[in-house]
C-alpha positions in Angstrom: 51.5 39.2 12.7 50.1 35.9 11.8 49.1 35.0 15.3 47.4 38.3 15.7 45.7 37.8 12.8 44.3 34.8 14.1 43.5 35.4 17.4 41.7 38.7 16.6 40.0 36.0 13.8 39.3 33.5 16.3 37.7 36.5 19.1 35.7 38.0 16.0 34.4 34.0 15.1 32.9 33.6 18.6 31.1 37.3 18.5 29.5 36.2 14.8 28.4 32.6 15.9 26.4 34.1 18.4 23.4 34.7 16.8 21.7 36.3 20.0 24.7 39.1 20.5 24.5 42.3 20.3 27.9 43.2 18.6 27.2 40.3 16.0 27.4 42.8 13.0 30.3 45.0 14.5 32.3 41.1 14.7 31.3 40.3 11.7 33.0 43.6 10.1 36.2 43.2 11.8 36.0 39.6 11.0 35.9 40.4 7.2 38.8 43.0 7.6 40.6 40.6 9.5 40.3 37.5 6.9 41.3 40.6 4.0 44.2 41.2 5.9 45.4 37.4 6.3 44.5 36.8 2.8 42.0 34.9 3.2 40.0 36.8 0.6 36.6 34.1 0.3 36.4 34.2 4.2 36.2 38.2 4.2 33.6 38.0 1.5 31.5 36.0 3.2 31.7 37.6 6.6 30.5 41.0 5.0 27.8 39.2 2.9 26.5 38.0 6.4 26.4 41.3 7.7 24.9 42.8 4.5 22.3 40.4 4.6 21.3 39.9 8.1 21.9 43.7 9.4 20.2 45.9 7.1 20.1 48.5 9.7 23.8 47.5 10.9 26.0 50.9 11.0 28.7 49.1 9.6 26.9 48.7 6.7 28.4 51.1 4.2 31.2 50.3 5.4 30.9 46.4 5.3 29.7 47.0 1.5 32.8 49.1 0.5 35.5 46.5 1.5 33.1 43.6 -0.7 33.7 46.0 -3.3 37.3 46.2 -2.1 38.0 42.5 -1.6 36.0 41.8 -5.1 38.3 44.6 -6.6 41.1 42.5 -5.6 40.5 39.2 -6.6 39.9 41.6 -10.4 36.2 41.2 -10.0 36.0 44.6 -11.8 32.3 44.4 -12.8 31.3 42.9 -9.0 33.3 45.5 -7.6 31.4 48.1 -9.4 28.4 47.3 -8.2 29.3 46.7 -4.4 30.6 50.1 -4.9 27.3 51.5 -6.2 25.2 50.0 -3.5 27.4 51.5 -1.0 27.2 55.1 -2.6 23.5 54.3 -2.2 23.4 53.9 1.2 24.9 57.7 1.7 27.7 56.7 3.8 29.6 59.3 5.4 31.6 61.8 2.9 35.2 59.8 3.3 32.9 56.7 2.4 31.0 58.3 -0.2 35.4 59.4 -1.3 36.5 55.4 -0.8 33.4 54.1 -3.5 33.8 56.5 -5.6 37.6 55.9 -6.2 36.8 52.5 -6.3 34.8 52.9 -9.2 37.1 54.9 -10.7 39.6 52.3 -9.9 37.3 49.2 -11.4 36.0 51.7 -14.3 40.3 51.7 -15.3 41.2 47.8 -14.8 38.0 46.4 -16.7 38.3 49.3 -19.3 42.2 48.6 -20.1 41.4 44.9 -20.6 39.0 45.9 -23.2 36.6 44.2 -25.0 32.9 43.7 -25.2 33.1 43.4 -21.3 34.5 46.8 -21.0 32.1 48.1 -23.5 29.2 46.9 -21.7 30.4 48.4 -18.6 31.3 51.9 -19.8 27.3 51.8 -21.8 26.0 51.2 -17.4 28.2 54.1 -16.7 27.2 58.3 -16.6 29.2 61.2 -17.0 32.7 61.7 -16.2 32.8 57.9 -15.2 31.6 57.3 -18.4 33.5 59.0 -20.7 36.9 58.2 -18.8 35.9 54.8 -19.2 35.1 55.3 -23.1 38.9 57.3 -23.4 40.9 54.1 -21.7 38.7 51.5 -23.7 39.5 53.8 -26.9 43.4 54.2 -26.3 42.9 50.6 -25.6 42.1 49.9 -29.2 44.3 52.2 -30.7 47.3 50.5 -28.8 45.7 47.9 -30.9 45.8 49.7 -34.4 42.0 48.6 -34.5 41.7 52.8 -35.6 37.9 52.7 -36.5 37.0 51.3 -33.3 39.1 53.4 -31.3 37.6 56.5 -33.0 34.1 55.1 -32.0 35.3 55.0 -28.5 36.8 58.2 -28.2 33.0 59.8 -29.7 31.4 57.9 -27.2 33.5 59.5 -24.6 33.3 62.8 -25.9 29.6 62.1 -25.9 29.6 61.5 -22.3 31.9 63.8 -21.0 31.1 67.3 -19.3 32.5 70.0 -21.1 35.8 71.4 -20.2 36.7 68.1 -18.8 39.9 66.2 -18.5 37.8 63.8 -20.1 36.8 65.5 -23.0 40.1 66.8 -24.0 41.5 63.7 -24.0 38.3 62.4 -26.0 39.7 65.3 -28.5 43.2 64.3 -28.5 42.5 60.7 -28.9 40.3 61.5 -32.1 
């Protein structure tokens, strides 16, 4: 209910404004979550970024980085979302958060790749292994659907070069050829 989100956000904001409060990092994290739920993505991004910038040792850091990626994904800023998810992974989070970051990368890669074009290809070039292969397959499929067969073939070949042996991406790359 909107009243509850407003009240929660107000409480978190009070704590977050107090620079000396030892719970400020937690308040920023929960304020970001409240703003996200209240459909205020810019306010959510600001809260997560403030936590990340001001509290590099916080136990909430990996979670804030992950949620930053989620909000960027929701805004269809896939390249930025992938970067945020990678930063979350680099923080060596719990197994559950690492899994969420990997899933976020996969979703963002898929969305970016399905859009096609130079941006998708640039993003795929930066990936490695299975993630790169999935991106190349998606881009190749996109070109194939556009009847740009030479370009599709190039993308499927890149998928095969990136795909681990016996993987689903290898199979899909071969099928695409």
